[in-house]
N, C-alpha and C positions, 0 to 999 in steps of 0.2 A: 155856302161861300167858301172858296178855296183859299187856303193860307199860302202866302208866298214863302218859298224857302230862301231865307236870307243867306245862310252859309252852309256849305256842304263840300263833298269831295266828288270829283268827276274823274272817270278813267277814260283816257283816249287810247283806243286800241289800234294796233298796226299788225297786219297779216304778214307773216314771214315764211310760211310754207303751207302746203295742203296735202291731203291724202285721204285714205280710207281707213276706218277703224271700226271696232265693235263698240257701239255706243251703250254704256251701262244703263242709261235711262230708256232708250228706245228698245233695247234688247235685240239689236240686229246691226248689220253692217250699214254704215252711213259715211258720207263724206265729212271731213272736218277741215277747219282752218286752224293752223297753229298761230297763236297771237301773243304778242307782248304788249304791255301797256305802260302808260305813265299816269300817275294819279296827281291831280292838282286840286288845291283848295280853291273853292269858288265863293264869290260874294255876289249875291243877286244874279247868279247864273254866269258870271264872268270869271274865267280862270285867272288865278293869281299865283300863289306860291306852289312850287313843285313839292309833292309829297313822296317822291321816289318812284322807282319802277315796280311793276307787278308782272306776274306771269313767269314763264310762258304758260299758256293754257291751251287746251284743245276745245274749240267751239264746234259743237255738232251743227251741221247744216240743216238738220230737220227740227230738232227740239230746241236748239240754241243754248243747250246746257253747256256749262264749262267744266272741264275735267283736267286733272293733272296729267303731265306727260306719261306717267306710268300706265295710263289707260291703253297705251300702245302695246303694253306687254301682253294683253289679251289678244290672241289671234282673231282675225276676221273669220267668219263662217267658212269662207272658201279656203283660207289657209289652214284652218283647223281640220277640215275634211281631207286636205292633202296630207297633213301630218299624220292623221289616223290611218289613211290608206298606206302611206309609206311605212308606218310602224308595223302594220300587219304583214306587209311584204317582207320586211327585214326579219321579223320573227319567224315567218315561214321558211325563208332561206336558211336561217340559223338551225332550225330543227331538221331540215332536210340534210344539212351538212353534218349534223350530229348523229342522226339516226340512219342515214343512208336512204337510197332511193330504189332499192330492189323490190319493195312492196307496192303492188298496184293500189292497195287500199290507202297507203300513205300518200302516194302521188295524187290520187283522186281527191283525197281530203285536202291536200295542200292547194290544188288548183281551185277547188270549190271555195276555200277560205279566201284566197286572193281575189277571186272574182266577186265574192260577196262584199269585199272591202271597197270595191270600186274599179278594179282592173277587169272590166267585163270581158275583154278580149284575150285575157291571159290564157295561154295553152300550156299543156304539159311540156312540150318541146321548148317553149320559151323559158320556163322555169329551170329545166335541166341544163339548157345552154348557158343561162346566166350563172347557175350554180357551178358548172364546170369552169367557166371563165374566172369566177371569183376564186375558186380553189386553185387554179393555176397561177393566180396572182398572189404569190406568197407574201407580198408586202401587206396584203389586206386580210387574207384568211389563212394564216399560218396553221398548217397541220390539219386541214380539212379535206385534202385530196382523197384520203382513204374513205371518207364518208360518201363522196360522189360515186365511188366505185363499189360501194356496198359495205364499207367499214363504218367507222365512227370517229369523231374527234377523240383524241387520246390515243390514237393508233401510234404505235412505236414510241410510246412514252411521252407524247406531246400533251400540252395543257388540254384538259377535257373540253374546254369551250374555245380555246384559242384566244390569245390576248387581243389580237386585232379584231376578232369576231365580237368579243365582249365589248370592245370600244364602239363598234358599229351599233350594237344593241343599245348601249347607253346614249349614244348620240341621237338615235331615233326615238327613244322612249322618254328620256328625262325631260326634254322640253315639253312633251305632251302631258306628262303626269299631272302637273298642277291644274290643268284645265279639264281633267276627267273626274267625274264623280267616282266614289269608291266602287260602285257597281260597274262602271265603265272600265276601271283598271282591272277588276276581277275578270270581266268578260274577255278582255284582251289576253290575259294569262290563260284562261280556259280554252280560247281558240287554239292557242299553241298546244295545250294539253291534248286536245282532240286529235291533232295531227300526230303527236307522239304515240298516242294510244291506238291509232288506227290499225296497227299491226300487232297489238298485244300490249304488254306492260312497258313501262318506261325503261330505257337503257340508262346506265349511269351518265352517259354523255348528254342524253336528252334531259335528265333531271338537272344537270349542271346548267344547261341553257335556260331551262324554265326558271331555275332559281335566279339566274342573272336577269331574266325578264322581270320577274317579280320584284327584285331589288331595285331595278331601274324605275319601276312604277311605284316605288315607295311603299310596297307591301312588306309587312313584317314577316320574318321567317315562319312564325307560327301560322300566319294567315296563308302563306304560300303552301305550306305542308297540308293545311286543311283543305285548300282548294284542289290541290293535286290529288289528294286522297279521295275527295268527293267525285272528281272527274273519273276515277277508276270504277266507281260504283254505278252500275246500270240503274237508270231511273225507272 
């Protein structure tokens, strides 16, 4: 025998927006409804007094779970893949700017790294053209022109990494770092290290870039030094 609920609280929901997000419960990309609601005290199922507003919440279209708006801070799988791909591309260009492009081994390693990250059609000419364009744009990569022509950042007394270049690295890596496991952040740094080491040992400018990369990925200086030292040791 079912008992009748004499008194309770009912929420009336109203959809105000929709979109796609990474659902924490489903563990994948799903559509969501952004909803706000009003709670009302009910008597025998009939709404009476208002109990105030509630929400907003995100309602997953698949599992119907409700989540706070901060669930949108987690990128969708598609967005995360794009962020990671762009981060690898930025790190690669930074290391080419720092170490120069005269080495065939460095150029080949850079192209392989960018292709593996998702730019499957990337060519050496494409990277070098982009690097030259960025170097010529002094508002973006101050002090890197010498790198493109075989020198390195720090040429003629300039900042070893270049202030604008450091900003580019932070903009690409800092939003990504919270969503990467420690092993993922280490892997991204080591990919850069392999480019730098393709023609021998690190140059001071390459170390500066890699330290900037590690810092933007929230790795501690001791961890950065350990990883860069390990990358120099043949396995």
